[in-house]
Phi, psi and omega in degrees: 000317180297318178300320179293318178301316183277353172283324184261351180216155179289328180224158178222146175251128182228137174226155179198154173285134184272113179283001174268354180299145186300325180293322177295314178300317180297318179298316178297319182290314187279325182257338182070020182226159177300134184285156169241122184233179175299323180287331179229077186284346182267154175297157185306325184282349183252006181284154176290180185288080177239156177253115182278138182204175174258168176302317179297320177299317182293321177298318178298320179297315179297324176296313181300323182269002181058048179252136181268138174265111181276328179202154179213138177225157180230153176238144175200142174062024179076004180279176179290162177295146175229139178293139179225161168263104187295345180280348177284125184302325181300328181295332177296329178278324189272335188271115178286317176222152182235149179228126184237145167250118187242154172207171179281142169292140178295148179298150179299140179280128178266123179265119179280138176293152180296148179293137179251129178249146178093187182283145180303327185262003176287144186218000000 
């Protein structure tokens, strides 16, 4: 899906509930069942076709797909969005939901060797 978004547009905005948030982890640990939160109020079997992941999972996916993260913000506790560095491990625990601005990494620049004139053995 991310590849398709960036095929038709230069940038894409993606958001998702972070299953690495401490409340989600606590719910899984204490109840042994998929959590129901404000971000995911429906039981797991009634959710629309979404792929649940953690912030760390999403970073690995963007690396695998060679997608650049231009900006990232997190939401927690009903407060306003705050800019985050998604590579910091603590953010996987603190971020209830994440919002990303994504784009394609530019292709690697190919450096052409200089043109050689004359015979290989001329010196």
